[in-house]
C-alpha positions as CSV (number, residue, x, y, z in Angstrom):
1,M,0.0,0.0,0.1
2,R,1.6,3.3,-1.1
3,Y,0.7,6.6,0.8
4,S,0.8,9.8,-0.9
5,H,2.8,12.4,0.7
6,A,0.9,15.2,-0.7
7,S,-2.3,14.7,1.2
8,S,-0.6,14.1,4.4
9,P,-0.7,17.4,6.7
10,Q,3.0,17.4,7.3
11,H,3.6,18.2,3.6
12,R,0.7,20.8,3.0
13,P,1.9,24.5,2.4
14,S,0.9,26.4,5.3
15,R,-1.4,29.4,4.9
16,P,-1.7,32.1,7.5
17,P,-5.0,32.3,9.1
18,R,-7.5,34.3,7.3
19,R,-8.4,37.3,9.2
20,R,-12.1,38.6,9.3
21,G,-13.0,42.3,9.3
22,F,-12.1,45.3,7.4
23,T,-8.7,46.6,5.5
24,M,-7.5,49.9,6.3
25,I,-7.9,51.2,3.0
26,E,-11.7,49.9,3.1
27,L,-12.3,52.1,6.4
28,M,-10.3,55.2,5.1
29,I,-12.7,54.9,2.0
30,V,-15.7,54.9,3.9
31,L,-14.7,57.7,6.2
32,M,-13.7,59.7,3.3
33,I,-17.4,59.3,1.9
34,L,-18.9,60.0,5.6
35,S,-17.1,63.0,5.6
36,L,-18.1,64.1,2.3
37,L,-21.6,63.7,3.0
38,V,-21.3,65.5,6.3
39,A,-19.6,68.2,4.3
40,M,-22.5,68.3,1.8
41,V,-25.2,68.5,4.5
42,V,-23.6,71.2,6.4
43,G,-23.0,73.1,3.2
44,I,-26.9,72.8,2.3
45,G,-27.9,73.7,6.0
46,N,-26.0,77.0,5.8
47,Y,-27.7,77.6,2.3
48,V,-31.1,76.9,3.9
49,A,-30.4,79.1,6.9
50,E,-28.9,82.0,4.8
51,E,-31.8,81.9,2.2
52,Q,-34.4,81.8,5.2
53,Y,-32.6,85.1,6.7
54,R,-32.6,86.8,3.1
55,K,-36.5,86.1,2.9
56,Q,-37.1,87.4,6.4
57,T,-35.0,90.5,5.4
58,R,-36.9,90.9,2.4
59,G,-40.3,90.9,4.3
60,Y,-38.9,93.7,6.9
61,Q,-37.9,95.7,3.9
62,V,-41.5,95.5,2.4
63,I,-43.0,96.3,5.8
64,I,-40.5,99.2,6.4
65,L,-41.4,100.5,3.0
66,G,-45.2,100.3,3.3
67,A,-44.8,101.9,6.5
68,I,-43.1,105.1,4.8
69,Q,-45.4,105.3,2.0
70,R,-48.6,105.4,4.6
71,Y,-46.6,108.1,6.4
72,T,-46.0,110.1,3.2
73,Q,-49.5,109.8,1.8
74,I,-50.9,110.9,5.4
75,T,-48.5,113.8,6.1
76,G,-47.6,114.9,2.7
77,G,-43.6,114.6,3.1
78,A,-41.1,111.8,4.1
79,P,-40.1,111.2,7.6
80,S,-37.4,113.3,8.7
81,A,-33.8,111.7,9.6
82,G,-34.5,112.8,13.4
83,E,-32.6,114.9,15.7
84,S,-29.4,113.0,15.2
85,G,-29.2,114.1,11.6
């Protein structure tokens, strides 16, 4: 009876045990994608806040202009600058 040396565990090439988990490259790519998403959300949030501030300012301008026009109609002239000048 002949035994094959190739099938015996002593002659098999040893492989390092396979490790489970993510590589450093994969983790870095995920972190870069997440940071890009966060930057986009923050940028959009800032844009929305600034646009809301502009709309609010335009609303105040309309109110002030209406008040000046009513004052002009009632008094016949524009309001004075006041005592300071």
